[in-house]
C-alpha positions in Angstrom: -13.1 -4.2 40.5 -13.4 -7.9 40.2 -16.5 -9.4 38.7 -18.9 -11.2 41.1 -18.7 -14.1 38.8 -15.2 -14.9 40.2 -16.0 -14.1 43.8 -19.4 -15.6 44.5 -19.2 -18.5 47.0 -20.4 -21.2 44.6 -19.8 -24.9 44.9 -16.5 -25.9 43.3 -18.0 -27.7 40.3 -20.5 -25.0 39.6 -17.7 -22.4 39.9 -15.6 -24.2 37.4 -18.4 -24.4 34.9 -19.1 -20.7 35.4 -15.5 -19.8 34.8 -15.3 -21.9 31.7 -18.5 -20.3 30.4 -17.2 -16.8 31.1 -13.9 -17.6 29.4 -15.7 -18.9 26.3 -17.9 -15.8 26.1 -14.8 -13.5 26.4 -13.0 -15.5 23.7 -16.0 -15.1 21.4 -16.6 -11.5 22.2 -14.0 -9.9 19.8 -15.6 -11.6 16.8 -19.2 -11.0 17.9 -19.4 -7.7 16.0 -19.3 -9.6 12.7 -22.2 -12.0 13.5 -25.6 -11.0 12.2 -25.0 -7.3 11.8 -25.4 -4.3 14.0 -25.9 -0.5 14.0 -22.5 -0.1 15.6 -20.1 1.1 12.9 -16.6 -0.3 12.2 -13.8 1.9 11.1 -11.1 2.0 8.4 -8.2 4.2 9.4 -6.3 6.1 6.6 -3.0 7.9 7.4 -3.5 10.5 4.7 -5.9 13.5 4.3 -9.4 13.2 2.9 -9.6 13.6 -0.9 -6.3 11.8 -1.7 -6.0 8.6 -3.7 -5.8 6.3 -0.6 -8.8 8.0 1.0 -10.8 7.6 -2.2 -9.9 3.9 -2.3 -10.9 3.5 1.3 -14.3 5.2 0.7 -15.0 3.0 -2.2 -14.3 -0.1 -0.1 -16.3 1.2 2.8 -19.4 1.8 0.7 -19.4 -1.8 -0.5 -18.3 -3.4 2.7 -21.3 -2.2 4.6 -23.4 -4.7 2.6 -20.9 -7.6 3.3 -20.4 -6.8 7.0 -24.1 -5.8 7.6 -23.1 -2.6 9.5 -21.9 0.9 8.8 -18.3 1.3 7.8 -16.6 4.6 8.4 -13.4 6.0 7.1 -11.4 8.0 9.6 -8.4 10.1 8.4 -5.4 10.3 10.7 -2.7 12.1 8.6 0.8 12.8 9.9 4.4 12.0 9.6 4.0 10.9 6.0 1.3 8.3 6.9 3.2 6.8 9.8 1.2 8.3 12.7 -1.8 6.2 11.9 0.1 3.0 12.9 0.4 4.3 16.4 -3.3 4.8 16.5 -4.0 1.3 15.1 -1.8 -0.5 17.5 -3.6 1.1 20.4 -7.1 0.5 19.0 -9.4 -2.3 20.3 -8.2 -5.7 19.0 -11.8 -6.8 18.4 -12.2 -6.4 14.7 -13.9 -3.0 14.9 -10.9 -1.1 13.5 -8.6 -1.8 10.6 -6.0 0.2 8.7 -5.8 0.7 4.9 -2.2 1.7 4.1 0.6 1.5 1.5 3.3 -1.2 1.5 5.8 1.5 2.6 4.5 1.2 6.2 5.9 -2.3 6.4 8.6 -2.6 3.7 10.3 0.8 3.3 9.7 3.0 6.4 11.5 0.5 8.7 14.7 1.0 6.7 14.6 4.8 6.2 13.8 5.7 9.8 15.5 4.9 13.1 12.7 6.6 15.0 9.8 4.8 13.5 7.8 4.3 16.7 6.4 0.9 15.7 7.5 -2.6 14.7 5.7 -3.7 11.5 6.2 -7.3 12.5 4.2 -7.0 15.7 2.1 -3.8 15.3 0.6 -4.5 11.9 -1.5 -7.7 11.7 -1.9 -8.6 8.0 -5.5 -9.1 6.7 -5.2 -8.9 2.9 -3.8 -6.9 0.0 -6.4 -4.9 -1.9 -4.6 -3.6 -5.0 -1.2 -3.6 -6.6 0.1 -0.4 -8.1 2.9 -0.8 -10.7 5.3 2.0 -11.3 5.7 3.6 -14.7 8.6 5.3 -16.3 7.8 8.1 -18.7 9.8 10.5 -20.9 8.6 14.1 -21.5 9.6 16.8 -23.9 13.4 16.7 -23.4 14.8 14.4 -24.7 12.4 13.5 -27.4 12.7 9.7 -27.1 10.0 7.1 -27.8 11.5 4.0 -26.2 13.6 3.0 -23.2 16.4 2.0 -25.5 16.5 5.4 -27.1 16.6 7.1 -23.6 19.4 4.8 -22.4 21.5 5.7 -25.4 20.8 9.4 -24.8 21.6 9.2 -21.1 25.0 7.5 -21.8 25.8 10.2 -24.2 24.6 13.0 -21.9 25.2 11.8 -18.3 25.2 15.3 -16.8 21.7 15.9 -18.1 20.3 12.5 -17.2 18.0 12.7 -14.1 14.7 11.4 -13.0 11.8 13.1 -11.1 9.8 11.5 -8.4 6.8 12.6 -6.3 9.1 12.6 -3.2 12.2 11.2 -1.7 12.1 7.9 0.2 9.4 6.1 -1.7 9.3 3.2 -4.1 9.6 5.7 -7.0 12.9 7.0 -5.6 14.5 3.6 -5.0 13.3 2.1 -8.3 14.9 5.1 -9.9 18.2 4.3 -8.2 17.9 0.7 -9.3 17.3 1.8 -12.9 20.2 4.2 -12.8 22.5 1.4 -11.7 21.1 -1.0 -14.3 21.9 1.3 -17.2 25.3 2.4 -15.7 24.5 6.1 -15.6 24.7 8.1 -12.3 21.3 9.8 -12.5 20.2 12.4 -10.0 16.9 12.0 -8.3 14.8 15.2 -8.4 12.2 14.9 -5.6 9.0 16.9 -5.8 6.2 17.6 -3.3 3.8 15.2 -5.0 3.1 13.7 -8.4 1.4 16.7 -10.0 4.4 19.1 -9.9 6.7 16.4 -11.0 4.5 15.6 -14.0 4.3 19.3 -14.9 8.1 19.6 -15.0 8.4 16.3 -16.9 6.0 17.7 -19.5 7.9 21.0 -19.5 11.3 19.3 -20.0 12.8 20.2 -16.7 13.5 16.6 -15.9 14.4 13.9 -18.4 12.4 11.0 -16.9 9.7 10.6 -14.4 9.0 7.7 -12.1 5.4 7.6 -10.8 2.7 5.0 -10.0 0.9 3.9 -13.1 -2.3 5.8 -12.2 -0.3 9.1 -11.9 0.8 8.9 -15.6 -2.0 7.2 -17.5 -4.0 10.2 -18.5 -0.8 12.2 -19.5 0.3 9.2 -21.6 -3.1 8.8 -23.3 -3.1 12.5 -24.1 0.3 12.3 -25.6 1.9 14.7 -23.1 4.4 12.1 -21.9 5.4 8.7 -23.3 5.4 5.8 -20.8 8.4 3.7 -21.9 8.2 0.9 -19.3 6.1 -0.5 -16.5 7.5 -2.4 -13.5 4.8 -5.1 -13.3 5.5 -8.7 -14.2 3.2 -8.5 -17.2 1.9 -5.7 -19.3 -1.0 -3.8 -17.6 -4.5 -3.8 -19.2 -4.7 0.0 -18.9 -1.7 0.5 -21.3 -1.1 -2.7 -23.2 1.2 -0.9 -25.6 3.8 -0.2 -22.9 6.4 -3.0 -22.4 7.6 -4.2 -19.0 11.1 -3.7 -17.7 11.6 -7.5 -17.9 10.7 -7.5 -21.6 13.3 -4.8 -22.2 16.1 -6.8 -20.5 15.8 -5.5 -16.9 14.1 -8.3 -14.9 15.5 -7.0 -11.6 13.2 -3.9 -12.0 10.1 -6.1 -11.8 8.4 -4.8 -8.7 5.0 -3.4 -7.7 3.7 -1.6 -4.7 0.5 -2.5 -2.9 -2.2 -1.2 -0.6 -3.2 -3.6 2.1 -5.5 -3.8 5.2 -4.0 -4.4 8.6 -5.7 -5.1 12.0 -4.4 -4.2 15.5 -2.0 -6.6 17.2 -3.7 -9.7 18.7 -6.9 -9.3 16.8 -8.6 -12.8 16.8 -8.3 -14.9 13.7 -12.1 -15.0 13.4 -12.3 -11.2 13.1 -9.4 -11.1 10.6 -11.1 -13.8 8.6 -14.3 -11.8 8.5 -12.6 -8.7 7.1 -10.5 -10.9 4.7 -13.6 -12.6 3.2 -15.6 -9.4 3.0 -12.8 -7.6 1.2 -12.3 -10.4 -1.2 -16.0 -10.3 -2.2 -16.0 -6.5 -2.5 -12.8 -6.4 -4.7 -14.2 -9.2 -6.9 -17.3 -7.2 -7.8 -17.2 -6.1 -11.5 -18.1 -2.5 -10.8 -15.3 -2.3 -8.2 -12.8 -3.9 -10.5 -13.7 -1.5 -13.3 -13.2 1.5 -10.9 -9.9 0.2 -9.6 -8.5 -0.4 -13.1 -9.6 3.1 -14.1 -7.5 4.5 -11.3 -4.4 2.6 -12.4 -4.6 -0.2 -9.8 -4.5 -3.9 -10.3 -7.1 -5.6 -8.1 -5.5 -8.2 -5.9 -6.6 -9.9 -2.6 -5.2 -12.9 -0.8 -4.8 -14.6 2.5 -3.1 -13.1 5.6 -0.2 -15.5 5.2 0.3 -14.4 1.6 0.4 -10.8 2.7 3.0 -11.7 5.4 5.2 -13.4 2.8 4.7 -10.5 0.4 6.0 -8.1 3.0 9.0 -10.2 3.8 9.9 -10.7 0.1 9.5 -7.0 -0.7 11.5 -5.9 2.3 14.3 -8.2 1.2 14.2 -6.6 -2.2 14.1 -2.9 -1.1 16.3 -3.0 2.0 19.7 -3.4 0.3 18.9 -0.6 -2.2 17.8 1.7 0.7 20.8 0.9 2.8 23.2 1.4 -0.2 21.6 4.8 -0.9 22.2 6.1 2.7 18.9 7.8 2.6 17.2 8.5 5.9 14.1 10.6 6.9 15.4 11.2 10.5 
């Protein structure tokens, strides 16, 4: 049904003014939720079950964001298809700033290259808001072989290529493809041993069933500190504050292995710039809080926010890095 605003028999000039006013109100409406606060909640979608690391991060942000946005912030878990289902939910959500998605970089930079049945286009269905954290990858040795440095492991692997392998929390993630890059860099054809998550992989690394383990930094820190494994390299550009004793791959002569994953916030397609800016600024303030930074660092993250344009460029740069490796591997989840 058409609004009477458009059908009332008003004089021409008055009708024109009415239409202009209505258009201005409609244009302003999507961002209106962010002005002055409200009891109406906004939502952060997470494509993984409650209790996981991404869910925990989302709930930390939501708790602090309610003060910045002046309204309740809810976390809504929508697990499925390895975290991909949530993008379909996001792209069909209202483009008014009331819903955003917190997700891993894989949604935009890895999944498009490992699936031909993705169901979404990251270039059009994920509107960048900001990164929240970086998560470097760490490489650790366990009980077999007993090596203390990456150089010692490389020498062992070249002497024992049939026993050289690496464990990962699953196939098709950054851990997997970084492992393939490392294998190529040292000239040893190492087998990837994928597990159903980081915990069983670390258990087998400690037990000596795999010779190396690739995991996000936060997944290895406590084991490293307890002396159960030895982190021999991190993939960040500089040493991480959580483990300043561990060198970077670049320091050890492998600059091409400098790469970090990230978690970022995305809005539905065509969300107005004003609403995106509101989320961006609120998240920047929250992540900059000392108590939030302390918590993020304790979880193995590196706090990092930026502009939507910087996130767009980061996605393009990381996709250019990962896509040749993924294509060369022949790996597919379909």
